[in-house]
Backbone bond lengths (Angstrom), bond angles and torsions (degrees), N, CA, C in turn:
res aa  C-N    CA-C-N  psi(-1)  N-CA   C-N-CA  omega(-1)  CA-C   N-CA-C  phi
1 M - - - 1.438 - - 1.519 108.96 -
2 R 1.301 117.70 131.53 1.458 122.60 -177.62 1.522 110.80 -91.94
3 K 1.310 115.87 142.57 1.462 120.90 173.35 1.513 107.99 -85.53
4 S 1.295 115.27 146.18 1.461 117.84 176.25 1.520 108.76 -76.74
5 V 1.310 116.66 157.91 1.465 122.00 178.21 1.514 109.90 -61.18
6 A 1.316 118.32 -39.11 1.464 122.38 -179.26 1.523 110.91 -62.25
7 T 1.315 118.32 -41.35 1.463 121.54 179.42 1.519 110.49 -66.57
8 S 1.315 117.95 -42.75 1.462 120.81 179.79 1.519 111.01 -64.04
9 V 1.309 116.97 -45.37 1.464 120.91 -179.14 1.514 110.08 -67.22
10 F 1.327 117.51 -45.01 1.459 121.19 -179.21 1.524 110.85 -62.98
11 G 1.318 117.51 -44.25 1.460 121.38 179.18 1.517 112.01 -61.25
12 T 1.303 117.62 -42.53 1.462 122.25 178.14 1.519 110.49 -65.80
13 S 1.318 116.30 -40.22 1.452 121.04 -179.70 1.522 111.22 -63.67
14 V 1.319 117.22 -43.01 1.462 121.35 178.87 1.526 110.19 -64.45
15 L 1.318 116.70 -43.27 1.455 121.06 178.79 1.525 110.95 -61.36
16 A 1.314 117.08 -47.16 1.467 121.21 -179.92 1.520 111.08 -62.47
17 T 1.327 117.27 -41.92 1.458 121.03 179.23 1.525 110.78 -64.07
18 G 1.328 116.81 -41.10 1.458 120.77 178.43 1.518 112.38 -63.75
19 L 1.316 116.22 -43.66 1.470 119.93 178.58 1.518 111.62 -65.41
20 L 1.319 117.53 -38.17 1.460 121.54 177.76 1.520 110.05 -63.92
21 A 1.314 117.48 -43.85 1.460 121.23 179.56 1.521 111.35 -62.34
22 I 1.315 117.54 -40.38 1.462 121.17 178.18 1.525 109.79 -64.89
23 G 1.303 117.43 -43.08 1.463 121.40 179.39 1.513 112.42 -63.43
24 L 1.322 117.79 -39.04 1.459 120.95 -179.90 1.517 112.14 -72.35
25 A 1.314 116.79 -27.22 1.454 120.95 -178.30 1.529 112.40 -86.09
26 A 1.313 118.41 -12.99 1.467 121.44 -177.93 1.520 110.26 -70.43
27 P 1.327 117.70 139.09 1.459 120.52 178.81 1.527 111.74 -69.60
28 A 1.328 116.11 158.03 1.463 121.41 -179.33 1.525 111.48 -61.36
29 S 1.325 117.30 -31.76 1.457 119.76 -178.39 1.521 112.39 -66.51
30 A 1.321 117.37 -14.97 1.460 120.20 177.38 1.521 110.84 -62.96
31 A 1.318 117.33 -23.59 1.457 121.64 -179.99 1.526 111.28 -87.23
32 G 1.321 117.73 9.10 1.452 120.91 179.16 1.514 113.74 87.47
33 E 1.302 117.95 7.04 1.455 120.52 179.52 1.522 109.92 -75.87
34 K 1.317 115.24 142.04 1.461 121.13 177.30 1.517 109.02 -136.66
35 Y 1.312 114.35 158.09 1.458 121.55 178.25 1.519 108.72 -107.54
36 F 1.316 115.86 139.86 1.459 121.54 -178.07 1.513 110.67 -126.25
37 V 1.332 115.77 141.45 1.454 121.77 169.08 1.514 105.00 -88.22
38 T 1.335 117.02 123.30 1.461 120.10 -175.35 1.521 111.39 -125.63
39 I 1.315 114.41 159.88 1.456 121.86 172.89 1.525 107.18 -126.62
40 D 1.335 116.43 136.85 1.466 119.28 -179.05 1.527 110.53 -94.65
41 T 1.306 116.60 -174.79 1.468 121.78 -172.95 1.522 113.62 -69.18
42 V 1.331 118.88 -15.09 1.467 121.12 178.17 1.528 112.40 -108.85
43 G 1.340 117.24 7.36 1.453 121.11 174.77 1.516 116.07 93.35
44 M 1.322 117.37 9.81 1.464 120.79 177.90 1.524 109.04 -87.34
45 C 1.328 116.64 134.04 1.461 121.94 -177.63 1.525 111.08 -104.90
46 S 1.324 115.17 153.02 1.459 120.74 178.28 1.523 109.36 -159.56
47 V 1.332 115.03 169.56 1.458 122.10 173.76 1.518 106.82 -108.80
48 I 1.329 116.33 129.28 1.460 120.44 178.87 1.520 110.15 -126.85
49 L 1.305 115.57 158.47 1.456 122.54 174.68 1.512 107.39 -101.87
50 D 1.329 117.92 125.61 1.466 123.61 177.24 1.508 109.19 126.61
51 T 1.318 115.97 -154.65 1.452 121.77 -179.04 1.528 109.50 -116.23
52 P 1.327 118.07 129.43 1.458 120.07 177.96 1.532 111.23 -55.67
53 G 1.330 115.97 143.49 1.454 121.07 179.88 1.519 113.07 96.83
54 T 1.324 118.81 -5.87 1.459 121.12 176.44 1.518 108.51 -86.34
55 E 1.320 116.79 177.43 1.459 120.42 -179.46 1.523 112.64 -56.92
56 L 1.319 116.35 -33.79 1.459 120.25 -178.72 1.521 112.31 -68.73
57 S 1.321 117.85 -23.63 1.459 119.89 -173.49 1.525 113.02 -133.79
58 A 1.298 117.48 32.71 1.464 120.42 -179.71 1.528 109.83 -57.47
59 G 1.320 116.80 135.13 1.456 121.90 179.60 1.515 114.04 85.78
60 K 1.325 117.82 3.63 1.461 120.97 179.79 1.520 110.14 -110.64
61 K 1.321 114.72 149.35 1.462 121.40 179.29 1.523 108.11 -124.92
62 A 1.325 116.67 135.78 1.459 121.11 178.56 1.524 109.94 -69.46
63 I 1.325 115.19 136.31 1.461 121.38 173.12 1.524 106.93 -126.97
64 A 1.294 118.21 174.54 1.474 123.24 -174.67 1.527 107.94 65.37
65 N 1.312 119.91 -125.02 1.467 122.83 -179.42 1.526 108.63 -82.75
66 T 1.309 117.35 102.61 1.472 120.70 -176.30 1.521 113.04 -73.30
67 D 1.335 117.97 -5.78 1.463 121.41 173.54 1.522 111.15 -86.37
68 G 1.311 116.93 -8.26 1.458 121.39 178.33 1.517 113.06 91.11
69 Y 1.320 114.78 169.34 1.463 123.38 -179.42 1.516 108.67 -118.23
70 A 1.320 116.42 147.20 1.463 121.30 -178.92 1.518 112.45 -72.20
71 T 1.335 117.31 -29.45 1.470 120.09 -178.26 1.519 110.74 -128.88
72 M 1.318 115.43 156.11 1.452 120.71 176.86 1.532 110.39 -64.85
73 E 1.326 116.68 -35.98 1.461 120.44 -179.94 1.523 110.96 -60.64
74 D 1.333 117.96 -41.88 1.464 121.64 178.18 1.527 110.91 -64.27
75 A 1.322 116.87 -41.67 1.467 120.78 179.60 1.524 110.99 -66.64
76 K 1.325 117.41 -41.24 1.470 120.85 178.59 1.521 111.12 -64.36
77 K 1.318 116.63 -37.94 1.468 120.83 177.62 1.527 109.77 -62.76
78 A 1.327 116.95 -44.52 1.472 121.01 178.90 1.527 110.51 -62.99
79 L 1.326 116.92 -41.23 1.473 120.56 178.74 1.521 110.49 -61.71
80 T 1.313 117.26 -42.79 1.467 121.45 178.74 1.523 110.92 -59.79
81 E 1.328 116.56 -37.96 1.463 121.01 -178.13 1.528 113.36 -71.94
82 I 1.345 118.41 -28.84 1.473 119.75 -174.56 1.525 114.57 -111.94
83 K 1.322 118.18 -6.01 1.470 120.01 -171.20 1.525 113.43 -60.55
84 D 1.328 119.07 -39.28 1.459 120.56 -178.72 1.523 112.39 -68.95
85 E 1.309 116.12 -29.50 1.463 122.31 -176.95 1.535 112.52 -82.71
86 K 1.347 117.60 -37.58 1.465 120.11 -170.14 1.517 115.54 -116.31
87 C 1.325 118.94 -15.65 1.463 120.49 -170.47 1.530 111.93 -114.70
88 K 1.333 115.25 143.42 1.462 120.87 171.63 1.522 110.66 -77.08
89 G 1.318 114.75 -26.40 1.458 121.46 179.25 1.519 109.27 -171.01
90 V 1.333 115.89 176.59 1.453 121.41 -179.00 1.521 109.23 -124.16
91 V 1.314 116.36 131.61 1.458 122.38 176.23 1.517 107.41 -97.08
92 V 1.323 116.40 123.05 1.453 121.55 179.12 1.510 107.42 -107.72
93 G 1.326 115.70 129.53 1.459 117.21 -178.25 1.470 114.56 -152.85
């Protein structure tokens, strides 16, 4: 039994639309991205996306959870909890 061209095209279109919707709804952390609380060489702390020691964060060292946080909100919460103890100041960006 042959499928009509309309059924093949429609079926592919629905599949593609479904996959696109799933991809758009996936969180950023699905790509392996993590947030880190870092301290720089002069004692200023910040939250960054990525891994400390890369071009984006040269001169910074991870503090708190050195494995990183899944969300920025979790990292910001950790920074709030340790900033008075470990940081000279906080860089917001």
